C-alpha positions in Angstrom: -4.3 -10.5 5.3 -0.8 -10.4 3.8 2.0 -12.2 5.6 5.2 -10.2 5.7 8.5 -12.0 5.3 11.6 -10.9 7.2 13.9 -8.7 5.0 16.8 -10.9 3.6 20.1 -10.3 5.2 21.5 -8.5 2.1 18.4 -6.2 2.1 17.5 -7.4 -1.5 15.1 -9.7 -3.2 15.3 -10.7 -6.9 14.9 -7.1 -7.8 17.5 -4.6 -6.6 14.8 -2.0 -5.9 11.9 -2.7 -3.6 8.8 -0.5 -3.3 7.4 0.9 -0.1 3.7 0.2 -0.1 1.4 2.1 2.2 -2.4 1.4 2.2 -4.9 4.1 2.3 -8.6 4.6 1.5 -9.7 7.3 -0.9 -13.2 8.8 -0.3 -15.4 10.4 -2.9 -18.8 12.0 -2.5 -21.3 10.6 -4.9 -24.4 12.3 -6.1 -27.0 11.4 -8.8 -27.6 14.5 -10.8 -29.6 15.0 -14.0 -29.8 11.2 -14.7 -26.1 10.4 -14.1 -23.6 9.9 -11.3 -21.1 12.6 -10.3 -18.2 12.0 -8.0 -16.0 14.5 -6.2 -12.8 13.6 -4.3 -13.3 14.1 -0.6 -10.0 13.0 0.9 -8.0 10.0 2.1 -7.4 8.1 5.3 -4.3 6.0 6.0 -5.0 2.4 7.1 -3.6 1.0 10.3 -2.7 -2.6 10.7 0.2 -5.0 10.9 0.5 -5.2 7.1 -0.6 -1.7 6.0 3.0 -0.7 5.4 5.4 -3.1 3.7 8.2 -3.5 1.2 7.2 -5.1 -2.1 9.3 -6.9 -4.8 7.7 -6.3 -8.1 9.5 -9.2 -9.7 8.4 -12.0 -7.4 5.5 -10.4 -5.5 6.9 -11.0 -2.1 6.0 -8.6 0.8 8.7 -7.8 3.4 8.7 -6.3 6.9 9.7 -2.6 6.8 13.0 -1.7 8.6 12.5 0.7 11.5 14.3 3.5 9.7 11.6 3.5 7.0 8.6 2.9 9.2 
């Protein structure tokens, strides 16, 4: 589990641009055909949870709570 920090008052971390991270699961159908594995993309499902949507600073690696206007 990732622990989210409150967003700093100036809405910045050490990098001026933060990334919005949203977790999802990609599904692939898998089949063993003629001696090898074949995969086909089946779809994706968003993940729910307290840390599944967060802001990320690529310089320091901190995760921040997402403001309501982005959630």
